[in-house]
C-alpha positions in Angstrom: 5.7 20.3 -59.1 2.1 20.7 -59.9 1.8 16.9 -60.2 3.1 16.6 -56.8 0.8 19.2 -55.2 -2.2 17.6 -56.9 -1.0 14.1 -55.5 -0.7 15.6 -52.0 -4.2 17.2 -52.4 -5.8 13.9 -53.5 -4.1 12.0 -50.4 -5.2 14.7 -48.1 -8.8 14.4 -49.5 -8.9 10.6 -49.4 -7.0 10.2 -46.0 -8.7 13.0 -44.1 -12.1 11.3 -43.5 -10.3 8.2 -42.3 -8.2 10.1 -39.7 -11.4 11.9 -38.5 -13.2 8.5 -38.4 -10.3 7.1 -36.2 -10.7 10.0 -33.9 -14.3 9.2 -33.3 -14.4 6.8 -30.2 -16.8 5.7 -27.7 -17.0 7.9 -24.6 -15.5 6.6 -21.6 -17.2 4.6 -18.7 -17.1 6.5 -15.6 -15.8 4.1 -13.1 -16.0 5.1 -9.4 -15.0 1.7 -7.9 -14.2 -1.6 -9.9 -16.3 -4.8 -9.3 -14.2 -7.2 -7.3 -13.5 -10.5 -9.1 -16.0 -13.3 -8.6 -19.0 -10.9 -7.7 -22.3 -11.7 -8.7 -23.9 -9.0 -11.0 -27.5 -8.9 -11.9 -28.4 -7.4 -15.2 -32.1 -6.4 -15.3 -33.5 -6.2 -18.6 -33.3 -2.7 -20.0 -36.3 -0.1 -20.4 -37.3 -0.1 -24.0 -36.8 3.0 -25.8 -39.6 5.4 -26.0 -39.2 7.1 -29.3 -42.7 8.0 -30.6 -43.5 6.0 -33.7 -40.1 4.1 -33.6 -41.4 0.4 -33.9 -38.0 -0.9 -33.4 -38.1 0.3 -29.8 -40.4 -2.5 -28.6 -38.4 -5.4 -27.2 -35.1 -3.3 -27.4 -34.7 -3.4 -23.8 -34.8 -7.2 -23.6 -32.3 -7.2 -26.5 -29.9 -5.0 -24.8 -30.2 -6.4 -21.3 -29.3 -9.8 -22.8 -26.5 -8.5 -24.7 -24.9 -7.0 -21.5 -25.6 -10.1 -19.4 -23.9 -12.2 -21.8 -20.9 -10.0 -22.3 -20.4 -9.4 -18.6 -20.6 -13.2 -18.0 -17.8 -13.6 -20.6 -15.3 -11.5 -18.7 -12.7 -13.2 -16.6 -13.6 -13.2 -12.9 -17.1 -11.8 -13.6 -20.3 -13.6 -12.9 -23.6 -12.2 -14.3 -27.1 -13.2 -14.6 -30.0 -11.8 -16.5 -33.2 -10.7 -14.5 -36.7 -10.2 -15.6 -37.8 -6.6 -15.5 -40.0 -6.2 -12.4 -42.0 -3.4 -14.3 -43.3 -3.2 -17.9 -40.7 -2.7 -20.4 -41.5 1.1 -21.3 -41.7 2.0 -17.4 -38.6 3.8 -15.9 -37.1 1.4 -13.1 -35.4 3.7 -10.6 -31.9 2.8 -9.5 -33.4 2.4 -5.9 -36.0 -0.1 -7.1 -33.2 -2.0 -9.1 -31.0 -2.2 -5.8 -34.0 -3.4 -3.8 -35.0 -5.9 -6.6 -31.5 -7.4 -7.1 -30.5 -7.5 -3.4 -33.6 -9.6 -2.7 -32.5 -12.2 -5.3 -29.0 -12.2 -3.6 -26.8 -10.1 -6.0 -23.9 -7.9 -4.8 -24.2 -5.7 -7.9 -27.0 -4.7 -10.4 -26.8 -3.2 -13.7 -29.8 -1.1 -14.5 -30.3 0.5 -18.0 -32.2 2.4 -20.6 -32.2 2.0 -24.2 -32.1 5.5 -25.6 -32.2 4.6 -29.5 -32.8 1.5 -31.3 -33.3 1.8 -35.2 -33.1 -1.0 -37.5 -33.1 -0.3 -41.2 -33.9 -2.6 -44.2 -31.0 -3.9 -46.2 -29.6 -1.6 -49.1 -31.6 1.4 -47.8 -28.2 3.4 -47.2 -29.6 4.8 -43.8 -27.6 4.4 -40.5 -28.9 1.9 -38.0 -28.6 3.5 -34.6 -28.4 2.4 -31.0 -28.0 4.0 -27.8 -28.0 3.1 -24.0 -27.6 4.5 -20.6 -26.3 2.2 -17.9 -25.5 2.4 -14.2 -23.7 -0.4 -12.4 -24.9 -0.2 -8.5 -23.7 -1.8 -5.3 -26.7 -3.4 -3.8 -25.2 -3.2 -0.1 -25.7 0.6 -0.2 -27.0 1.8 -3.6 -23.9 3.4 -4.6 -23.3 4.0 -8.5 -20.1 2.1 -9.1 -19.9 3.0 -12.7 -21.9 4.7 -15.4 -22.1 4.9 -19.2 -24.1 6.6 -21.7 -23.8 6.7 -25.6 -25.8 7.0 -28.8 -24.1 6.0 -31.9 -25.0 4.9 -35.4 -23.4 2.3 -38.0 -20.8 3.4 -40.4 -22.0 0.9 -42.9 -25.4 -0.7 -43.8 -23.9 -4.0 -42.5 -23.7 -3.2 -38.8 -27.0 -3.8 -36.5 -28.2 -2.2 -33.5 -27.3 -5.3 -31.8 -23.7 -5.1 -32.9 -23.5 -1.5 -31.6 -24.8 -2.6 -28.4 -22.4 -5.4 -28.1 -19.5 -3.1 -28.6 -20.9 -0.9 -25.9 -21.5 -3.7 -23.7 -17.8 -4.9 -24.2 -16.6 -1.4 -23.4 -18.6 -1.3 -20.0 -17.7 -4.9 -19.1 -13.9 -4.3 -19.6 -14.1 -1.0 -17.7 -15.9 -2.7 -14.6 -13.2 -5.2 -13.8 
């Protein structure tokens, strides 16, 4: 009986963290209205993260915007194109400015986003890589927010890069939009 109790305790100790990890998930995308199939979606390169002293922030918006454009374009029935940022990478681009910019380029929808965190570590340092984005999908005809998403996450292993984390978030958003 003692052996069975010890075995049960060991199993609970080993499986408990796995169950907890399985319960941790990406937050939902809030979708007010789905994007019609075949719509043209512009993805403006995101604002770089602005964490003081974090060198990895430079260029993070270009990376994140490119990933989102690629992932959205890969969705069945979706068309997406990346757009250069009309302001510098660290300057906030308001949703109104994004709508005006994308509408002038002929797009029905626009993705405007910000990188909230982007941290890449050296291999074998055993620190977690991090990424975070805040994204709004807007209709250019009236500026209405069609969907929005915000998440900050970190890698569970030293093998997942911030780009991998952003790609997972982009897939989550793209699948929710259609």
